[in-house]
N, C-alpha and C positions, 0 to 999 in steps of 0.2 A: 802502588800508586797512592800518593798522599792526596787526600781530598780536603780542600779548604772551602768551607761554606760560609757565605755572608747572607744574613737575614735582613732584608730591608733595602730599598733602592732610593732612600732619601739622601741628604747631603753626606751623612757619615758613612752609610753603607756603600754608596756609589764611589766615594773617594777611596775607601778601603779597597774596593774591588780593583779600581784602576791602579792603585799603588801596588797591590799584590801582583797584578798582571805584569807590571814593570819589573818587579823583583824576581818573578819566576818565569819570565818569558822564555828563557833559554834552558829551562829545566824540564825535560819531557816527563819526568817522574812525578809531576804535580798536576792536580786538577783544581781549578777555581770555579765555583758555582755560586752565582748570585740568585737569590730567591726573593720574590716580592709578589704581593697580591695584585699589584698593578704592573702593567707592562711599560710604564713610562716613569721618567723622573719629573717631579713637579717643582718648579721654581717658586716656592712659597712666598718670598718677599713681595711678589707682585699680585698676590691674591686680592688685596683690596681694590685693585684696579679692574678686576673682573666684576666685582659687585657694583661698581659705578659705571659699567659699560664703556670703560676707557680703552680696554684692549680685548682682543679675542681670546676666549679661554684656551683654544688649541695652541696659541702662540707661546704659552709658558710651560708647555709640557713637551718633552722630547722622548720618543720611544727608546727604550734601553738598547734595543738591537741596533738602532742608528748610532747611538753613542759608542757601542762596542766596535762597530766597523770590522776591521781586521784583527782586533785585539784577541788574545787567546784566553778567553774565559767563556763559560757557558751561562745561560740565563734560563730560568724556569719561572713562569707565572703560576703561582700556587699559593694556597693558604697554609700558614704554619699553625698547626694545632697544638703542639707540645714540644718542649725541649727536655730530653732525658740526658741530664749532665753526667750522671753516673755511667750510663750505657753508651755515651757519645753518639746519640742518635737524635734526629729531629723528625717528629711526626708531621707529615704533610697531608693534605687532603688526598693526594694521589698515592701515598704510601710512606714507608719509613726511609730515612736517608741517614747514612752513617757519615761521620766526619773525623778528621784528625785534628783540625783546628776549626774553631767557630768564631765568627764575629757577629755579635748581636747588635743590630742597629734598627730596632723596630719603632723608634720614635715614641710618641706619647699620645694620650687621649685626653679629652676634656674632663676636667674635674669640677663637679657641681657642688662639692663640699657638703653634700647632704641637705642642701637647702630645699625645702618643700616647693614643688612645682617647677624648679629650675630646669630639670631635664625635659619635662613635658611641654613647657610653655615658652621656651626660648629657642632661638635659632643658633645652631652651632656654626663655627667658622674656622675649620681646620683643613678641609679638603677642597679639591677643585669642585666637586659636586656641591659642597656647602656654599661656595662662593656663587656658583651659577644659580642655585636655588634661592639664595638671598637676593640676588639681582632680580629674579622673577617676582619675588615677594614684594620688593620695593615698587616695582612697576605695577603689579596687580593692585596694591593699596592705592597708588596714585590714580589708576584707572577708575576705581570705585569712588575715591574722594572727589574726583573731578565733577561729579554730578550729585553730590550730597548737598541738600539745601540747608541743613541745620549746622551752623558754624561750630557749635560745641562738639558735635559728633565728628565733623571734619577735622577739627584740631586734634581730637584723640586719635583719629586714624593716621594723622600725619605727624604724630609724636613717635620718634625712634629713640630707643634707649640702648646704649652700648654699655655693657657691664665689663669693666676692666679698663684701666688707664695705662696699660703697657704699650709696647711698640705697635702691636696688632690693633688694639682698640683705637689708639690715636690716629694711626694711618687710615683705618677703615672709616672712622667718623669724618675725617677730612675729605676722603673721596666721596662719601655720601653727601657731604655739604656741597661739593662742587656739582654733583649730578642734580641734586634737588633744587638748588638755587640758580644754577646756570643753564639747566636744561628744562626740568619739570616746570619750574615757576614761569618760564618764558613760553612754554608750549601748551600747558594744560590750563586753559582759560578759567576753569572753575577753582583753581588752587591759588589763593593769595600767598605771597611770601610770608606774611605775618602768621599764617596758620601752620607753617612748617617749624617743628621743634626738634632739635637734636640734643640729647643729654648723654653725658659720660658719667658713670658712677664708678668711683674708685674708693675702696675701703681704706687705703693708706693715706697719709697726709700729703702725698704728692703724686703726680703722674710721672711716667717715664723713668722709673727707678733704673739706675745704671747709666743714665745720661748725666752729664755734668749738671749740678743743681741750677746754675744760672741759665743754662740752655733749656732745662726742663721748665723753669719758671717762665722763660721767654716763650716757650711753646704754649704753655697754658694761657698766657696773656694773649697770644696770637689767636688761639682758638676762641677765646671769649670775645675778642674784637669781631670775629667772624659771626658771632651770635650763637656759638655752641656753648651749652651750659656744662661746666665742670663742677661736679659735686665731690668734694674730698671728704674722707671720713664717712663715706656713705656705704654702710655694710648692708648688702641685700639679705633680707630675712625671709621673704616669700615671693613667689611669682604666681601670677594668675593669667588666664587667657587674655585679659584686657588691662593688665597693669602689673606693677611691681611694688613691693613694700621694702622700705629701707629703714634700718635702725629700729625695727619693731613697731614703728608708728606711722610715719609718712607714707602715703601711697601716691604713686605717679601713674596716671591713666595713660596707657599706650597700647597700641595694637601690635607693635613689633619690638620684641626684646632680643637683643643679640648678645651672646655669651662669649666673651674673650678673656674671662677672669682668671683661669688657672688650668693647669694640666697635671695629669698623673702618668706614671709609667704605664707602658703596655701591660695587659694582664699576664702575658707570658714572662715578662721581665719580673713582675711581682712574684711569680711562682718559682723563680730561680732560687737555688739554695743560697744560704748565707744572709748576712744582714742587709737591711734596706733602710732608706731614709724615710722621712714623713710622707713623701709623695710617691713612694713605691720604687724609686730608683735603686738599683743594686749598688752596694758599696764595693768598689773595686780598688785594687792597690794602685800605686802611682804609675805602674806599667799597664794599667787598664785591664788587669786579669781578675777573673772571678775567684774569690777565696776558695781554696781547695781544688780548683780546676784551672791550672795554668794554661791549658789549651783553649780556654774560652776567654774572649776579649769582648768587652761591652763598651759602646761608644754613644755619643750624642745624648739625647734626652733620656736614654735608658740608664745612663751611668752617673754615679756620683764618685768622682775620683778622690782618693785619699789626699792627694796633693792639691786639689782644687774643688772642694765640695760646693763652694759658692759661685763657681763659674756660671755665667748666664746661659740659659737654654736657647742659644742662637746658632745660626748656620755656621759662622766661622769656628766656633768651638767644636761642632760636630765634624767639620772638615779636618781640623787639626787632629782630633782624636782618631778619626778614621785612618788618616795617614800614619799616625804613630802605631796604631794596632797592626797595620799591615807590615810596617818595618819591623816590629817586634816579632811577628810570626816568622819573618825571614831570618831574624837574628836567632830565634830558637832553632830553626832548621839547620843553621850553620854553626850552632854552638857558641854564639857570640853573646856578650852582655846585652841586656835589654835596656831600652831608653825609658826615662820617666817623663810623665806629662807635667808640664807647667803651664798654667793659664797666663797668657799674655793678651791683654786687652788690645783690640784693633780699633777701638773707638766706636762711635755710634753715628748712624745716619737715619734721620727720621723725616719722612715727607709729611708736610702739612697741607697737602692739596696742590692744585695747579700753581706753579710759579713760586712756591715757598717751601723751604726745608730748613732743618737745623743740622749742623755737622760738628762732631767732636772727634777729631782724627789727628793722631800724632802730635798732640799739644795744640793743634789749631782748632779754634772754636769760632764758627761763623754761621750766619743764618741769612735767609732772604733768597733772592732770585738766583744768585750765583751758587748758593748752597744747593738749590733745587737742580740746577744744571749738573752740579757735581754728583748729586744723588742719582740722577738719570744715567750719567756716564758710567758710574760704578756698577749699577745694576745691569746696564746693557752689556758691559764687559763680562760680568759674572754669568750671564746666560750661557747655556751649553749649546754651542754650534752657531755657525754663521747664519744659517737659515732662520733660527729663532731670533737672533739679534736683529736681522733685517726686518722680520715680521713685526716685532715689537716697535722698532724705530718707525716703521711705516704707520702703525696704529697711532703712535704719539703724534706724528706729523699730520695725519688725516684728522685727528681729533682737534687739532688747532685750527683747522679750516672748516670742517663740516660738523654737523650736529652728531651727538652720540646716538648709537642705535638703541631704540626703545621698544624693539619688537619682543613680544612674549612668545616664545617658541615651544613652550611646554605647558601642560595644564598646571595651574598654580596649586600648591599644597596648603593644607591647613587654612583654607579660606572659607569662613562661614557664609559669606555672600555668594561664593561660587558653588557652595554645597560640597566642598571637597574636604578631605581629612588627610592625615599623614600617610595613610595607606594608598592614597590616590596616585 
């Protein structure tokens, strides 16, 4: 029995698993096993809308077993502890697992670049839990600021700094703007609009790298018109519990610092044999194979393909690589030539909040309300399963009619006014 193990149920891992199932469906001598520490697939492009109370957190996750349905692959929720490439074994929390082929799709983790205080004093934004915790943080701060008499203290409490001007940072700050100005400012009587401050810090000379320069400039102009500060060439040098230092001199006082500035490869990927790039991704050949281990394929944020080292770390790339890795495993089993990976840009879609987006797709570049409708349609289509598509569509429809939900349903973390800390 040939065993094919896939590590990670994100875009790359899930796509690899589904493609493998199609390739080996009628071959009883093969076993496909998907391993993930979570029992669901998370649709990460909609995470910013969780932080802004726009959609329900459960509506952007789909249980892996529901996705599987009648398909012929196994799933195990488990923690991956180590990968023994030489011994063709994976160490899980529940024990060792041998494999004949391995697909590594473990994603990435936040990179703080060794900046003092960044890990301790900023809010991460990569997982579903991160988005839910940030939502509660924003609401908790607003609850306290609503009855603060000192305007200076209130302004500091209502200053939100997003570090990183990429896709995630821009879409997150846009959602936060919608929530704070169109919900909080209207319902929290002690919070004047003038006291709310949103700042994006980007070390590069422009935001939204990878988007057509004209659209990126248009997006920056749009954010500034909305009152969002865009600070370019702003390198973070220190973070504090109540502020952030940029370029070694200027300090911005803020109670909430959100980190979306960079990622590194998963620690297990960094531990794989062979060369790695500067952010820990393993360098694989154009067929996505690990050097010296042709039975191991690495995809998504874990891989730097020789034929496309500069491919962006986005979902379409992970999906394409997951499919290719699965097809190449099938080719190896059949003694056929393997395919090479070539990055083909599918364009860019960036939401700038309610009723506005920028789109760069197949040579078409447009922005505004129709771009926002297109953004919605594409993401709704990409959601896995009709149930989730209907749930998200209903969330969007209800949000256009009724107020967003501002209930705090868990004890806030790291709030000095509540007497809580990270361990709470």
